[in-house]
C-alpha positions, 0 to 999 in steps of 0.5 A: 500500499502506497502512502501518498503523504507522510507525517513528521513526528511533531505533525502526529503529536499534534494531530493525536492532541487535536483528536484527544481534546477537540471533540472529533467524532469516532470514525473520523480520520485525517483528510489531507487533500488539494485545494485550489485551481489551475495556473502557477502557485494556484494549488494549495493543500488542506487538512481536516477530519472527516469520514472516509468517502467512496474513491479514498485511499485510507492507511494508518500512520501510528494510529492516525487514520489518514484519508486521501481522495484517490484522483488527487494523489498525484498531486499529493505523493511525496508530500509531508505534513509538519508542524511548526510550533515557534514564537513567530508562527505555529501551525501544519505546514506542507513540505511538497518534494519540489520544494525540499532540499 
């Protein structure tokens, strides 16, 4: 089973914290997807909590069920989700293979 998106240790810890403290319903997992449209820089990534849907690829990352729409995997392969918690910035970040290195 291919896992198109990976999660850093910090992202895993934060997702688990959110799921434990924000009343995420039973049976929901982390949805990672693409938002936006066409053109240069027109596409972005999104995170949310959702149930599995028809056409999803679902896989487990350290106890977190991750859902990705199968038709979006070509845009997501190699993506890493990280979490930053610093004095000037806090939140999830997306590191794509094109921007890494």
